[in-house]
N, C-alpha and C positions, 0 to 999 in steps of 0.2 A: 585567475588557474582557472582556465573552463571547464569544461565536464568530461570533456575528450582527456586532457592530459588527467583529471582525478579518477579516471577510470584506466588510464595508462599506469600511473604509478601504484593503485590501490590493485592488483589484478591478480596475486599471492597474497594477499593477506584474509585472514578467514573472514568470511562475511557476519562473524557473532560479536564481532569488535563493535564495542560501542565507541562512538564519536562524542569528541567533546571542543570546543573550542579555549583558546585561549584570550583570556579576557583583559589581560594589559604585557608588560614585557615580562612580568616573573612568569616562567614555566608551569608554576606552583598553584596559578591561580586563573583555574576552568571552569567552565559553565558545560552542563549537559546543553547538546544538540537537538530542540526536542521536537523541529518541526522543518518545514521547507517551503517559502513564500516567493513567487514572484514580487520582481520590483516595480522598473515602469514597465515592462513587458517581458516577451518571453526569451528574451533575451541577458534577463538579467536574475538571476536565481540567488533567495540567502538561504543561508542555513541559520535558521533562527535559535540563539542560545537561550536559554531560561536556568535561571538556577529550582525551578523548580521544577519536577516532570522528569520521569524516565527518559535517557539519553536513545536516540536510533541508531539501529545498529545499522552497520557500514553497507549490508545487505539490504536491509530498507530502503536508504540515502540510495541507493546505487538502482533500486526497482523504481521508485519516485524518479531518478534523475533519466531515467532513460528512455521517459518521456519529453525530453526536452532537448535543443538541438546540440548536436558535440561542441558547437562556439560558441554556447553560451556560456556567458562569464557566472563563476560564484563569490558571490559574496557571504560576512559571515556578521548576521544584525544583531545587536546586544543595543535596549533601550534606545531600539527604535532610530541607529546611527548604524547605516551602510558602512564597511569595511572591507576591499578586495583581499580575495582568499591568496594568501603569496607562497603557503604551501602546507603542511603536515609533520608529525615526527608520532612516533610512537613511545609513551612517557614507558615507566620501570612497573605498570600494573599492566601495560601491552594494550590498552586502549589509545585512539589515534587523537591526538590533539591538533586541532587545525588551527592554524594562524594566518 
């Protein structure tokens, strides 16, 4: 998924919605997305998962991503391993869970 797709798909979601990342194949195993980080260059942006910390809101992530090119690829960074973002869903609590 790239930045443009992420913005397009989250247009109508409340900006205060918290962001989490799915850690494995279990939808229940999630961790907060606490930061964004460039990987190799500004064409790859990682959403950093951390078991400790406060999750970013959608609005915070969108504000930071608005400074990146639309074609930049999104990744989830867990234990220093970058995994391409395939999509997301909203869980029963209304949070966005990115996979």
